[in-house]
N, C-alpha and C positions, 0 to 999 in steps of 0.2 A: 504494500500500500504506500502511496506517496503521501508524505506529510509536509506541512508547511515548514518553511525554513525557520531555524532557531531564532533568527533576528527579526522575524515578522512580529509586528505589533498588533494587538487586537483592535486598536482604533484606526489602523491603516487599511483602507479598502484592498481586497485581494484583486488579483488580475482578472478574476471572473466578474467583479462588480463594476459594471460599465455605466451604471446609473449616473446621470448628470454630466457625463462627458459629451462634448460636442463632436459627434462622429458622423454627422450628416443625417439626412432624412432616413426614416425607417421605411422599407418596402413593405407595405401592408397588403399587397396583392396576394391572393391565395394562389398556390401552385398545386398542380395535381400531385398527390402523394404517391410515392413509389411503393411497390410491393414490399420492399425492404423496410421502409418507414412504417408501413401499416403493421408488419410483423413485429417490429421492435416495440411499437406502441402496444400491441396485443400481449406480447410477452410481459411487459411492465404491468399492464392492467391485471393479468392473471396472477403474477407473483405478489402484487400489493393488495390483492383482494383479501378481505378478512378471512374468507374460507380457506385460502392457502396460507397467507400470512408469512411468506418467506422473509419479507422485510417491508419497511414503510417507505413511502416516497421521500421522507426526510433523510433516510439513509442514502438514497440515490443522490440527493442533492449534496450531502456531505462528501460522498465519494467523488463526485464531479468537481466540487469546489477544492478538493485536495490535489487535483491534477497540477502538474507544473505549468508554468505560463506557456511553455512550448506545446505541451500536450493539449492544453485548453484551446490555444489559438489555431492549432493545425488539424485537430480532429473535427470532422464534420459533426453536426448536432446529434444525429442519431447514433453515430459511432461512439460519441461520449456516453450515451445511454447504455449501449451494449457493453462497453468496457466496464462501466460502473455495475451493471447487472452481473456480469461475470465475477467481478471482484466481490460483490455482496454475497453471491451464491457460495463462493469459496469461504468467505469470512463466516457465514452462517453454518458451514458444514453440510450444505445441501449437496454440493459437488466438490470434486477436487480439480486442481489444474490438470493433473495427469489424465483424469477421466475426460475432461473437456477436450484436451489436446488429442487424445486417442480418437474421440468421436469425430473431431474435425478432420483428422487424417483419413479416417474411414470414409467419410463423406466425399472428400477430395478424390480418393481412389475410385470410388463408385462413379463420380462424375467423369473422371478421366477415362474410365473404361467404357462409359456410355458415349463418349465424345462430346460431352456438354461442359467440359471444364472451361472456366472463364479465361 
């Protein structure tokens, strides 16, 4: 898990806190959501649903806010969510990194065999 630097002050905004900065107009136009985005959103809704209770949305926010400035600025929005979801599932003991990595490798092999690898 990434932790804030030792010299970070609690009253200093983090690199994720962009409120009040003059960064130009916000694009408020809707865009068609990709299948990936819809799946990530569905995974989060399932895992944070009280019936499952793997973790709370606040935990997701904490995980994302603990990213380094570089991670936060370079990861696309839904990739931040997926990275945080993975981290939280491991933290909570739901899955292990080894099990996740093994499953990813298995799926990549299956896609390559089927000729659908990205």
